[in-house]
C-alpha positions as CSV (number, residue, x, y, z in Angstrom):
1,D,154.7,-45.2,16.4
2,W,151.8,-46.5,18.7
3,A,151.5,-49.7,16.7
4,A,155.2,-50.4,16.8
5,W,155.5,-49.9,20.6
6,T,152.2,-51.6,21.4
7,G,153.3,-54.7,19.4
8,L,156.7,-54.7,21.0
9,Y,155.1,-54.5,24.5
10,N,152.6,-57.3,23.7
11,N,155.2,-59.6,22.3
12,N,157.6,-59.1,25.2
13,A,154.9,-59.4,27.9
14,R,153.5,-62.6,26.3
15,T,157.0,-64.1,26.0
16,A,157.8,-63.3,29.7
17,G,154.3,-64.5,30.9
18,T,153.5,-61.0,32.3
19,Y,150.8,-60.0,29.9
20,P,147.9,-58.7,32.1
21,A,144.5,-60.3,32.0
22,K,143.0,-56.8,32.2
23,V,144.3,-53.4,31.0
24,N,142.7,-50.1,32.1
25,V,142.9,-47.5,29.4
26,V,142.0,-43.9,30.3
27,G,141.1,-41.2,27.8
28,L,142.4,-37.8,28.5
29,P,140.6,-34.6,27.7
30,G,142.1,-32.1,25.3
31,T,144.8,-29.7,26.4
32,K,143.7,-26.0,26.3
33,G,146.1,-23.1,26.3
34,P,145.8,-19.8,28.2
35,S,143.4,-18.5,25.5
36,G,141.0,-21.4,26.0
37,K,141.8,-22.8,22.6
38,Y,142.8,-26.5,22.4
39,M,146.6,-26.9,21.9
40,L,146.4,-30.5,20.8
41,E,143.9,-31.7,18.2
42,Q,143.4,-34.8,16.2
43,G,146.4,-35.3,13.9
44,G,148.5,-33.0,15.9
45,A,151.4,-33.6,18.2
46,S,151.5,-36.5,20.6
47,L,150.5,-36.2,24.2
48,W,152.8,-38.1,26.6
49,A,152.0,-38.8,30.2
50,I,153.8,-40.4,33.1
51,P,151.5,-42.5,35.4
52,A,151.3,-41.3,39.1
53,N,152.4,-44.7,40.2
54,A,155.6,-44.9,37.9
55,K,158.6,-46.5,39.6
56,N,161.0,-44.0,38.1
57,P,159.3,-40.8,36.9
58,D,162.5,-38.9,36.6
59,E,163.9,-41.3,34.0
60,A,160.6,-41.5,32.2
61,F,160.7,-37.7,31.9
62,K,164.2,-37.8,30.5
63,I,162.9,-40.2,27.8
64,I,160.0,-37.8,27.0
65,E,162.6,-34.9,26.8
66,Y,164.7,-36.9,24.4
67,M,161.8,-37.6,22.1
68,A,161.4,-33.9,21.7
69,T,164.8,-33.6,20.2
70,K,165.7,-33.9,16.5
71,E,167.1,-37.4,17.1
72,G,164.1,-38.5,19.2
73,A,161.7,-37.3,16.5
74,L,163.7,-39.3,13.9
75,L,163.5,-42.4,16.1
76,L,159.7,-41.9,16.6
77,S,159.1,-41.5,12.9
78,A,161.6,-43.8,11.2
79,G,162.4,-46.3,14.0
80,I,165.6,-47.9,14.8
């Protein structure tokens, strides 16, 4: 999934001339549940985030919600 979306972004940004000269990547710590045990581990479910400066966080959240449905999971695993 990551490779497909990253490649699509890179291709579209280069074509449009908007590919940034510098990209800031931020690693997020693991997510712990109420018991203190990590809920997400290597090879587990994906962790999605909406940046604080997102222009339309409500729509971004709707996309994340869709990806949690059966149809969204199929899209993520098999593609279009």
